[in-house]
LUMNUDREN-330388 format. One line per field, with one value per atom (N, C-alpha, C, CB): residue number from 1; x, y, z; atom name. Coordinates in steps of 0.1 Angstrom, whole numbers. Last residue first. Glycine has a CB too. Example, Ala and Ser with C-alpha at 12.3 -4.5 7.8 and 13.67 -1.06 7.14 Angstrom:
REM LUMNUDREN-330388
n = [2_2_2_2_1_1_1_1];
px = [128_137_129_141_132_123_132_113];
py = [-22_-11_0_-6_-57_-45_-33_-45];
pz = [71_71_79_57_78_78_78_90];
atom = [N_CA_C_CB_N_CA_C_CB];
This chain:
REM LUMNUDREN-330388
n = [219_219_219_219_218_218_218_218_217_217_217_217_216_216_216_216_215_215_215_215_214_214_214_214_213_213_213_213_212_212_212_212_211_211_211_211_210_210_210_210_209_209_209_209_208_208_208_208_207_207_207_207_206_206_206_206_205_205_205_205_204_204_204_204_203_203_203_203_202_202_202_202_201_201_201_201_200_200_200_200_199_199_199_199_198_198_198_198_197_197_197_197_196_196_196_196_195_195_195_195_194_194_194_194_193_193_193_193_192_192_192_192_191_191_191_191_190_190_190_190_189_189_189_189_188_188_188_188_187_187_187_187_186_186_186_186_185_185_185_185_184_184_184_184_183_183_183_183_182_182_182_182_181_181_181_181_180_180_180_180_179_179_179_179_178_178_178_178_177_177_177_177_176_176_176_176_175_175_175_175_174_174_174_174_173_173_173_173_172_172_172_172_171_171_171_171_170_170_170_170_169_169_169_169_168_168_168_168_167_167_167_167_166_166_166_166_165_165_165_165_164_164_164_164_163_163_163_163_162_162_162_162_161_161_161_161_160_160_160_160_159_159_159_159_158_158_158_158_157_157_157_157_156_156_156_156_155_155_155_155_154_154_154_154_153_153_153_153_152_152_152_152_151_151_151_151_150_150_150_150_149_149_149_149_148_148_148_148_147_147_147_147_146_146_146_146_145_145_145_145_144_144_144_144_143_143_143_143_142_142_142_142_141_141_141_141_140_140_140_140_139_139_139_139_138_138_138_138_137_137_137_137_136_136_136_136_135_135_135_135_134_134_134_134_133_133_133_133_132_132_132_132_131_131_131_131_130_130_130_130_129_129_129_129_128_128_128_128_127_127_127_127_126_126_126_126_125_125_125_125_124_124_124_124_123_123_123_123_122_122_122_122_121_121_121_121_120_120_120_120_119_119_119_119_118_118_118_118_117_117_117_117_116_116_116_116_115_115_115_115_114_114_114_114_113_113_113_113_112_112_112_112_111_111_111_111_110_110_110_110_109_109_109_109_108_108_108_108_107_107_107_107_106_106_106_106_105_105_105_105_104_104_104_104_103_103_103_103_102_102_102_102_101_101_101_101_100_100_100_100_99_99_99_99_98_98_98_98_97_97_97_97_96_96_96_96_95_95_95_95_94_94_94_94_93_93_93_93_92_92_92_92_91_91_91_91_90_90_90_90_89_89_89_89_88_88_88_88_87_87_87_87_86_86_86_86_85_85_85_85_84_84_84_84_83_83_83_83_82_82_82_82_81_81_81_81_80_80_80_80_79_79_79_79_78_78_78_78_77_77_77_77_76_76_76_76_75_75_75_75_74_74_74_74_73_73_73_73_72_72_72_72_71_71_71_71_70_70_70_70_69_69_69_69_68_68_68_68_67_67_67_67_66_66_66_66_65_65_65_65_64_64_64_64_63_63_63_63_62_62_62_62_61_61_61_61_60_60_60_60_59_59_59_59_58_58_58_58_57_57_57_57_56_56_56_56_55_55_55_55_54_54_54_54_53_53_53_53_52_52_52_52_51_51_51_51_50_50_50_50_49_49_49_49_48_48_48_48_47_47_47_47_46_46_46_46_45_45_45_45_44_44_44_44_43_43_43_43_42_42_42_42_41_41_41_41_40_40_40_40_39_39_39_39_38_38_38_38_37_37_37_37_36_36_36_36_35_35_35_35_34_34_34_34_33_33_33_33_32_32_32_32_31_31_31_31_30_30_30_30_29_29_29_29_28_28_28_28_27_27_27_27_26_26_26_26_25_25_25_25_24_24_24_24_23_23_23_23_22_22_22_22_21_21_21_21_20_20_20_20_19_19_19_19_18_18_18_18_17_17_17_17_16_16_16_16_15_15_15_15_14_14_14_14_13_13_13_13_12_12_12_12_11_11_11_11_10_10_10_10_9_9_9_9_8_8_8_8_7_7_7_7_6_6_6_6_5_5_5_5_4_4_4_4_3_3_3_3_2_2_2_2_1_1_1_1];
px = [-578_-576_-576_-562_-608_-599_-589_-607_-623_-614_-608_-601_-635_-643_-636_-636_-648_-642_-639_-642_-666_-655_-646_-649_-665_-670_-660_-677_-665_-659_-665_-660_-677_-687_-679_-692_-662_-661_-670_-650_-667_-674_-673_-663_-653_-669_-675_-670_-629_-635_-653_-627_-610_-621_-630_-616_-584_-591_-606_-584_-581_-582_-591_-589_-575_-570_-575_-553_-591_-596_-588_-599_-582_-598_-598_-614_-564_-561_-575_-540_-573_-568_-566_-575_-569_-568_-568_-553_-555_-564_-562_-555_-547_-558_-564_-556_-546_-541_-553_-529_-547_-558_-552_-562_-525_-534_-545_-543_-503_-500_-512_-494_-507_-494_-493_-485_-529_-530_-522_-524_-520_-530_-529_-543_-507_-499_-509_-493_-525_-515_-509_-506_-539_-546_-536_-562_-522_-529_-536_-544_-517_-503_-509_-491_-537_-527_-521_-520_-549_-555_-550_-558_-541_-532_-536_-533_-558_-542_-534_-535_-584_-580_-566_-580_-596_-591_-585_-597_-609_-599_-593_-603_-631_-619_-603_-623_-649_-646_-635_-642_-656_-652_-649_-641_-672_-678_-672_-683_-662_-672_-685_-671_-636_-637_-649_-630_-646_-637_-636_-617_-651_-662_-658_-667_-626_-636_-643_-642_-609_-606_-617_-597_-625_-622_-618_-615_-620_-637_-632_-649_-598_-599_-612_-597_-596_-585_-594_-567_-627_-613_-609_-608_-650_-643_-630_-648_-664_-666_-654_-663_-683_-687_-676_-710_-669_-673_-677_-655_-664_-664_-672_-651_-663_-680_-677_-689_-638_-645_-659_-637_-633_-635_-645_-620_-631_-643_-646_-640_-611_-621_-631_-620_-589_-597_-607_-586_-585_-591_-597_-581_-574_-589_-594_-584_-554_-566_-577_-562_-536_-542_-557_-532_-536_-540_-547_-527_-541_-533_-540_-520_-554_-555_-548_-571_-548_-541_-547_-529_-565_-565_-562_-577_-560_-554_-554_-542_-548_-559_-561_-563_-510_-522_-536_-517_-486_-495_-511_-488_-463_-471_-484_-474_-459_-447_-453_-443_-483_-470_-460_-464_-499_-504_-493_-515_-484_-497_-499_-512_-472_-465_-472_-459_-497_-493_-481_-482_-508_-518_-507_-540_-486_-495_-498_-508_-491_-480_-481_-469_-517_-510_-503_-497_-517_-528_-526_-542_-485_-501_-506_-506_-458_-463_-475_-456_-441_-448_-453_-440_-431_-429_-427_-413_-453_-439_-440_-438_-478_-473_-463_-471_-490_-492_-489_-509_-477_-476_-476_-482_-497_-486_-476_-483_-521_-519_-507_-527_-512_-515_-515_-532_-491_-503_-500_-505_-464_-474_-485_-475_-432_-446_-454_-451_-397_-416_-427_-419_-374_-384_-400_-387_-360_-354_-360_-342_-376_-364_-361_-368_-395_-397_-388_-408_-383_-397_-400_-407_-356_-357_-372_-357_-359_-342_-352_-324_-380_-380_-369_-378_-370_-383_-383_-401_-348_-347_-357_-349_-362_-351_-350_-337_-375_-382_-375_-385_-360_-365_-374_-376_-344_-337_-345_-328_-363_-355_-353_-339_-372_-381_-377_-396_-347_-348_-356_-351_-349_-332_-339_-313_-379_-371_-357_-371_-362_-372_-374_-386_-344_-341_-350_-339_-363_-351_-346_-338_-389_-385_-375_-397_-386_-393_-392_-418_-353_-366_-374_-366_-326_-333_-351_-330_-314_-316_-313_-306_-303_-316_-322_-323_-277_-281_-296_-285_-284_-274_-273_-262_-295_-300_-296_-296_-277_-290_-298_-297_-258_-254_-266_-247_-275_-269_-265_-259_-272_-287_-282_-299_-249_-253_-267_-240_-260_-255_-262_-259_-273_-257_-251_-248_-299_-296_-278_-302_-295_-291_-293_-306_-282_-272_-279_-271_-306_-296_-284_-293_-326_-326_-314_-340_-305_-319_-317_-315_-290_-305_-312_-296_-271_-278_-293_-281_-263_-258_-261_-259_-278_-266_-260_-260_-299_-298_-283_-312_-301_-300_-297_-317_-300_-286_-285_-287_-326_-311_-302_-306_-336_-341_-328_-357_-336_-328_-331_-334_-343_-330_-327_-321_-371_-364_-350_-366_-377_-382_-375_-403_-378_-369_-367_-373_-398_-387_-374_-391_-418_-413_-401_-417_-421_-425_-414_-424_-432_-421_-426_-413_-447_-449_-437_-449_-436_-446_-441_-446_-412_-424_-428_-431_-398_-398_-407_-392_-420_-420_-408_-417_-420_-428_-427_-433_-389_-392_-407_-395_-393_-381_-387_-359_-410_-412_-407_-406_-397_-407_-417_-408_-374_-370_-384_-364_-393_-378_-376_-358_-399_-407_-400_-407_-394_-387_-394_-380_-399_-407_-405_-415_-378_-386_-393_-376_-364_-363_-368_-367_-376_-363_-357_-358_-403_-397_-384_-400_-401_-411_-401_-437_-392_-385_-391_-386_-413_-400_-390_-393_-434_-437_-423_-448_-420_-427_-428_-439_-426_-413_-419_-404_-446_-446_-433_-455_-438_-441_-441_-428_-456_-446_-449_-445_-476_-475_-459_-491_-485_-479_-474_-491_-491_-477_-469_-481_-516_-503_-492_-501_-543_-533_-520_-540_-552_-548_-540_-560_-558_-548_-540_-555_-580_-568_-557_-568_-598_-590_-576_-598_-604_-595_-591_-605_-614_-599_-594_-597_-639_-626_-614_-626_-649_-648_-635_-661_-654_-647_-642_-655_-673_-661_-649_-661_-698_-687_-673_-688_-703_-701_-688_-719_-707_-695_-693_-692_-721_-720_-705_-725_-719_-712_-712_-697];
py = [-994_-1007_-1011_-1009_-980_-981_-995_-978_-957_-970_-966_-971_-937_-945_-959_-936_-913_-919_-932_-919_-889_-893_-904_-889_-892_-885_-885_-872_-912_-914_-906_-929_-903_-902_-907_-884_-920_-913_-914_-917_-940_-921_-918_-908_-961_-964_-950_-973_-951_-959_-958_-979_-946_-936_-941_-915_-962_-957_-952_-949_-978_-966_-962_-961_-1000_-1005_-988_-1012_-1001_-1012_-1016_-1023_-975_-977_-988_-981_-963_-979_-975_-984_-950_-946_-958_-935_-942_-957_-951_-967_-909_-923_-934_-930_-894_-892_-897_-889_-918_-910_-908_-918_-922_-914_-908_-904_-928_-938_-931_-947_-911_-923_-937_-921_-886_-892_-908_-887_-880_-879_-888_-864_-880_-890_-894_-884_-862_-872_-883_-872_-839_-842_-858_-832_-843_-849_-844_-844_-830_-846_-849_-847_-807_-818_-833_-815_-795_-792_-809_-780_-799_-799_-803_-791_-785_-797_-804_-809_-763_-762_-777_-762_-770_-762_-765_-750_-782_-788_-783_-795_-762_-773_-779_-780_-754_-749_-753_-747_-778_-775_-766_-788_-766_-777_-771_-784_-750_-757_-769_-760_-721_-723_-734_-722_-735_-725_-720_-714_-746_-757_-743_-766_-728_-737_-741_-745_-715_-706_-711_-702_-735_-728_-722_-718_-740_-748_-744_-755_-714_-718_-728_-726_-721_-707_-711_-690_-742_-743_-733_-736_-747_-745_-743_-734_-757_-761_-758_-754_-782_-767_-769_-755_-792_-793_-778_-789_-812_-793_-798_-779_-835_-823_-807_-823_-855_-854_-838_-872_-867_-873_-867_-872_-850_-867_-872_-875_-825_-828_-846_-820_-832_-823_-829_-805_-838_-849_-842_-853_-815_-826_-837_-832_-800_-792_-809_-778_-809_-806_-802_-791_-816_-823_-820_-823_-787_-799_-809_-806_-767_-772_-781_-780_-743_-756_-759_-759_-743_-743_-751_-747_-725_-739_-735_-749_-711_-711_-721_-707_-709_-706_-704_-696_-710_-704_-703_-693_-721_-726_-716_-724_-705_-700_-707_-689_-728_-721_-717_-707_-742_-749_-740_-754_-716_-729_-734_-739_-699_-695_-704_-695_-709_-704_-702_-695_-717_-732_-721_-746_-694_-699_-712_-703_-685_-679_-687_-674_-705_-706_-697_-705_-701_-717_-711_-727_-676_-682_-694_-681_-666_-667_-674_-675_-648_-660_-649_-669_-637_-652_-657_-662_-610_-617_-638_-610_-602_-608_-610_-626_-595_-586_-591_-574_-621_-623_-608_-629_-615_-624_-624_-630_-593_-593_-603_-590_-611_-604_-599_-594_-630_-636_-626_-642_-626_-620_-624_-602_-633_-642_-636_-646_-622_-623_-629_-621_-630_-637_-632_-663_-607_-617_-620_-610_-590_-599_-609_-597_-567_-567_-579_-562_-560_-565_-571_-572_-544_-543_-549_-549_-556_-539_-536_-534_-579_-573_-562_-568_-593_-594_-584_-606_-583_-575_-579_-580_-601_-585_-578_-582_-620_-623_-607_-633_-622_-625_-619_-636_-619_-605_-609_-599_-643_-631_-622_-624_-659_-662_-646_-672_-650_-647_-652_-652_-662_-648_-642_-642_-688_-683_-668_-685_-695_-693_-690_-705_-692_-682_-680_-686_-714_-700_-692_-696_-737_-731_-718_-740_-746_-732_-727_-723_-774_-770_-750_-781_-785_-782_-771_-776_-798_-797_-794_-813_-764_-777_-790_-776_-754_-758_-771_-744_-744_-752_-763_-737_-733_-741_-752_-733_-710_-715_-730_-707_-700_-705_-710_-695_-692_-697_-706_-689_-673_-682_-690_-678_-651_-658_-669_-645_-653_-648_-654_-655_-646_-654_-650_-669_-623_-622_-636_-625_-636_-620_-625_-592_-653_-661_-647_-677_-638_-648_-651_-662_-623_-617_-628_-609_-645_-640_-629_-634_-677_-664_-652_-653_-698_-701_-685_-706_-710_-697_-702_-684_-733_-724_-708_-727_-754_-756_-744_-766_-744_-738_-744_-743_-760_-745_-739_-738_-788_-777_-768_-773_-788_-791_-784_-806_-778_-770_-776_-772_-801_-793_-779_-790_-825_-821_-807_-833_-814_-818_-816_-837_-818_-803_-805_-801_-840_-835_-819_-837_-853_-862_-852_-875_-837_-839_-841_-846_-823_-830_-828_-843_-790_-796_-806_-787_-765_-772_-783_-760_-758_-753_-762_-737_-758_-765_-765_-766_-735_-748_-755_-755_-720_-717_-728_-701_-737_-736_-729_-731_-734_-750_-747_-762_-704_-709_-724_-712_-710_-702_-708_-690_-729_-728_-720_-728_-712_-722_-726_-733_-690_-686_-702_-683_-705_-694_-696_-680_-730_-727_-715_-736_-757_-752_-733_-759_-770_-766_-754_-760_-789_-771_-764_-762_-808_-808_-793_-811_-803_-808_-808_-817_-790_-777_-789_-774_-809_-792_-791_-779_-826_-830_-819_-840_-811_-818_-820_-834_-810_-799_-802_-794_-832_-829_-817_-827_-860_-851_-842_-846_-890_-879_-870_-874_-923_-911_-901_-908_-934_-934_-923_-926_-943_-954_-945_-967_-918_-928_-935_-941_-913_-908_-916_-893_-929_-933_-926_-937_-906_-921_-930_-929_-892_-887_-899_-880_-902_-903_-901_-889_-903_-915_-916_-923_-874_-882_-896_-885_-868_-864_-869_-857_-885_-885_-880_-880_-872_-885_-888_-894_-845_-847_-864_-842_-850_-848_-848_-837_-859_-868_-867_-869_-829_-844_-854_-855_-814_-816_-828_-805_-840_-834_-830_-843_-835_-843_-833_-848];
pz = [-19_-14_4_-19_-38_-28_-24_-16_-60_-61_-45_-76_-55_-71_-68_-91_-39_-40_-48_-31_-36_-43_-49_-39_-2_-16_-20_-18_23_10_-3_6_47_35_21_33_78_63_54_55_95_101_88_113_88_94_96_110_88_75_78_74_99_105_89_109_103_113_113_118_73_75_94_60_59_70_77_70_36_44_55_37_22_34_43_24_16_19_32_26_-17_-6_3_-1_-47_-45_-29_-53_-48_-59_-50_-78_-28_-37_-44_-42_4_-7_-15_-15_28_26_13_38_51_41_32_51_44_47_47_61_35_32_33_42_50_33_27_27_78_69_55_69_74_76_73_89_67_60_60_66_89_77_69_72_113_113_97_126_104_103_104_118_101_94_95_100_129_115_107_111_156_151_136_162_158_157_148_177_159_151_144_157_178_169_157_167_196_198_191_203_178_183_185_191_158_173_171_182_126_134_146_130_114_118_127_108_107_109_117_99_98_111_115_111_77_89_100_82_59_66_73_61_57_60_69_51_45_58_65_57_19_29_43_25_7_12_21_-1_0_9_14_2_-12_1_10_-2_-33_-31_-17_-38_-28_-42_-40_-54_-5_-7_-20_10_21_5_-1_3_50_42_28_40_62_66_62_65_42_46_55_59_39_48_50_60_14_12_23_14_23_15_14_-1_36_44_35_44_17_30_35_44_1_-5_6_-14_21_12_8_-8_34_44_30_59_6_16_24_24_0_-10_-2_-18_30_18_8_22_52_46_30_46_91_80_64_87_106_102_92_103_146_130_126_127_179_166_151_168_185_185_174_186_183_192_190_208_172_182_191_176_153_158_175_147_141_144_152_130_139_147_148_140_126_136_147_128_107_114_126_109_88_94_108_77_83_97_96_96_64_76_87_72_46_56_66_52_34_38_51_25_31_42_45_37_19_19_29_7_18_24_22_40_-4_-7_2_-12_19_7_6_2_46_43_24_54_55_46_42_50_69_55_46_53_93_83_69_85_101_96_90_104_103_92_91_90_127_106_96_102_146_141_126_145_153_156_152_170_130_136_140_133_139_129_141_128_143_150_140_168_136_135_143_136_136_148_147_163_116_132_140_133_96_101_113_92_92_90_97_70_93_100_104_87_80_90_103_87_52_60_76_54_49_46_55_30_50_59_61_52_29_38_49_39_4_6_21_-9_9_15_17_8_2_14_20_10_-25_-14_0_-17_-38_-36_-27_-45_-35_-27_-26_-41_-51_-33_-29_-25_-75_-69_-54_-73_-74_-76_-70_-90_-68_-57_-60_-56_-75_-78_-69_-78_-52_-69_-61_-74_-42_-39_-51_-25_-44_-56_-52_-64_-37_-48_-42_-62_-13_-12_-25_-12_-23_-8_-7_4_-43_-45_-32_-49_-28_-42_-44_-54_-14_-9_-20_-1_-29_-21_-15_-14_-40_-53_-48_-62_-25_-30_-40_-39_2_-15_-19_-28_34_21_8_23_53_49_35_69_57_42_43_50_73_57_50_50_96_91_77_101_96_93_89_103_109_95_89_92_115_118_105_137_104_118_119_139_79_85_94_70_76_73_78_60_84_88_86_83_74_88_92_99_47_47_66_39_57_45_49_28_64_71_65_71_41_52_60_59_28_21_35_2_40_43_35_39_38_54_50_62_12_19_33_20_4_-3_5_-19_15_15_9_4_8_19_20_23_-21_-17_1_-29_-31_-26_-19_-19_-30_-44_-44_-58_-3_-12_-24_-14_13_10_2_15_19_12_10_16_36_24_14_24_59_52_36_60_64_62_52_81_76_60_58_64_95_84_69_88_112_109_98_118_120_113_105_124_131_120_109_134_152_146_135_153_168_165_155_162_178_175_174_185_186_199_189_215_164_170_181_162_159_160_166_148_156_167_171_168_135_144_155_144_116_120_129_112_117_124_127_117_106_122_126_122_80_91_102_89_71_73_81_59_91_83_80_86_98_106_89_122_97_92_95_80_119_105_107_96_144_135_123_131_156_164_154_175_149_144_149_149_157_150_145_142_177_181_172_184_157_167_169_182_145_136_148_123_166_162_154_155_165_180_176_196_138_149_156_157_142_135_140_124_165_169_159_167_156_166_167_176_137_134_144_128_149_144_143_135_165_175_166_176_146_149_157_155_116_129_131_140_80_92_103_88];
atom = [N_CA_C_CB_N_CA_C_CB_N_CA_C_CB_N_CA_C_CB_N_CA_C_CB_N_CA_C_CB_N_CA_C_CB_N_CA_C_CB_N_CA_C_CB_N_CA_C_CB_N_CA_C_CB_N_CA_C_CB_N_CA_C_CB_N_CA_C_CB_N_CA_C_CB_N_CA_C_CB_N_CA_C_CB_N_CA_C_CB_N_CA_C_CB_N_CA_C_CB_N_CA_C_CB_N_CA_C_CB_N_CA_C_CB_N_CA_C_CB_N_CA_C_CB_N_CA_C_CB_N_CA_C_CB_N_CA_C_CB_N_CA_C_CB_N_CA_C_CB_N_CA_C_CB_N_CA_C_CB_N_CA_C_CB_N_CA_C_CB_N_CA_C_CB_N_CA_C_CB_N_CA_C_CB_N_CA_C_CB_N_CA_C_CB_N_CA_C_CB_N_CA_C_CB_N_CA_C_CB_N_CA_C_CB_N_CA_C_CB_N_CA_C_CB_N_CA_C_CB_N_CA_C_CB_N_CA_C_CB_N_CA_C_CB_N_CA_C_CB_N_CA_C_CB_N_CA_C_CB_N_CA_C_CB_N_CA_C_CB_N_CA_C_CB_N_CA_C_CB_N_CA_C_CB_N_CA_C_CB_N_CA_C_CB_N_CA_C_CB_N_CA_C_CB_N_CA_C_CB_N_CA_C_CB_N_CA_C_CB_N_CA_C_CB_N_CA_C_CB_N_CA_C_CB_N_CA_C_CB_N_CA_C_CB_N_CA_C_CB_N_CA_C_CB_N_CA_C_CB_N_CA_C_CB_N_CA_C_CB_N_CA_C_CB_N_CA_C_CB_N_CA_C_CB_N_CA_C_CB_N_CA_C_CB_N_CA_C_CB_N_CA_C_CB_N_CA_C_CB_N_CA_C_CB_N_CA_C_CB_N_CA_C_CB_N_CA_C_CB_N_CA_C_CB_N_CA_C_CB_N_CA_C_CB_N_CA_C_CB_N_CA_C_CB_N_CA_C_CB_N_CA_C_CB_N_CA_C_CB_N_CA_C_CB_N_CA_C_CB_N_CA_C_CB_N_CA_C_CB_N_CA_C_CB_N_CA_C_CB_N_CA_C_CB_N_CA_C_CB_N_CA_C_CB_N_CA_C_CB_N_CA_C_CB_N_CA_C_CB_N_CA_C_CB_N_CA_C_CB_N_CA_C_CB_N_CA_C_CB_N_CA_C_CB_N_CA_C_CB_N_CA_C_CB_N_CA_C_CB_N_CA_C_CB_N_CA_C_CB_N_CA_C_CB_N_CA_C_CB_N_CA_C_CB_N_CA_C_CB_N_CA_C_CB_N_CA_C_CB_N_CA_C_CB_N_CA_C_CB_N_CA_C_CB_N_CA_C_CB_N_CA_C_CB_N_CA_C_CB_N_CA_C_CB_N_CA_C_CB_N_CA_C_CB_N_CA_C_CB_N_CA_C_CB_N_CA_C_CB_N_CA_C_CB_N_CA_C_CB_N_CA_C_CB_N_CA_C_CB_N_CA_C_CB_N_CA_C_CB_N_CA_C_CB_N_CA_C_CB_N_CA_C_CB_N_CA_C_CB_N_CA_C_CB_N_CA_C_CB_N_CA_C_CB_N_CA_C_CB_N_CA_C_CB_N_CA_C_CB_N_CA_C_CB_N_CA_C_CB_N_CA_C_CB_N_CA_C_CB_N_CA_C_CB_N_CA_C_CB_N_CA_C_CB_N_CA_C_CB_N_CA_C_CB_N_CA_C_CB_N_CA_C_CB_N_CA_C_CB_N_CA_C_CB_N_CA_C_CB_N_CA_C_CB_N_CA_C_CB_N_CA_C_CB_N_CA_C_CB_N_CA_C_CB_N_CA_C_CB_N_CA_C_CB_N_CA_C_CB_N_CA_C_CB_N_CA_C_CB_N_CA_C_CB_N_CA_C_CB_N_CA_C_CB_N_CA_C_CB_N_CA_C_CB_N_CA_C_CB_N_CA_C_CB_N_CA_C_CB_N_CA_C_CB_N_CA_C_CB_N_CA_C_CB_N_CA_C_CB_N_CA_C_CB_N_CA_C_CB_N_CA_C_CB_N_CA_C_CB_N_CA_C_CB_N_CA_C_CB_N_CA_C_CB_N_CA_C_CB_N_CA_C_CB_N_CA_C_CB_N_CA_C_CB_N_CA_C_CB_N_CA_C_CB_N_CA_C_CB_N_CA_C_CB_N_CA_C_CB_N_CA_C_CB_N_CA_C_CB_N_CA_C_CB_N_CA_C_CB_N_CA_C_CB_N_CA_C_CB_N_CA_C_CB_N_CA_C_CB_N_CA_C_CB_N_CA_C_CB_N_CA_C_CB_N_CA_C_CB_N_CA_C_CB_N_CA_C_CB_N_CA_C_CB_N_CA_C_CB_N_CA_C_CB];
């Protein structure tokens, strides 16, 4: 697929966004003025957790503490109880404590805008770091999660085997102006229409441009 066609796909998906249910991280970002700390914590909570669980868990936690110092002051068991039933809630409570300690001690309680600095924080991988860079700071980056990896290959944007390969392939092929919004756009697309099995191709705004790689059944 050419860069021009990729841009057409992105433009059509953007036009359809108002008709879709927003992602949990988009809701957190919009409700908090794109506060970097809340977005970072929301990203960590969202790992291997469904949106309908992530959003309420984040809201409960931020009602108790919305700064690194305040969250570090909470007992881990309180954090774990508050964020339950997110996946691996006890482990995540430990990670959140460790992240907040690093932010307080190394970054003056501020979330860094630099990708490499974010990657030094406990539990922060490329997906989370790229999400913070793009969502919170509106800086160029491409966050590739399972939705972005799957849909980018299905559309024909890339042909890759892993999310990390997809990130670098998209950096090489996708026009830079689309990078920041791509993750939330494709996550929302995947949740609302382009499901892993039996996608809703009959109502898809990009059906005529999609290569439908790997699609065996659709609605």
